[in-house]
Phi, psi and omega in degrees: 000134178263168178290328169306328177294333182269345183305121178088006178232089177302319179302311179298326181288321179292321183292314188290324177294324181290323169299320172303314178300327181284333175293318185271344183307321179300337184289343182254115180292318187261146177298331180287325175294321171299321180288326174295315184299324183283324171296320176303316178294314182304310187296321176294329181272354186281174180276005181304138182292321175252139187219157175248152181206000000 
């Protein structure tokens, strides 16, 4: 699936992003780490002007 397939469909993007987080979650042993990783991904994909990486 390409980005152009997601254009204009916020719900599909959100669903796919949650699926990605589910796939990478086992890499983080603690629930706090999993939560932080999810928020970090959300921040990187946000429209915020400044980001850390």
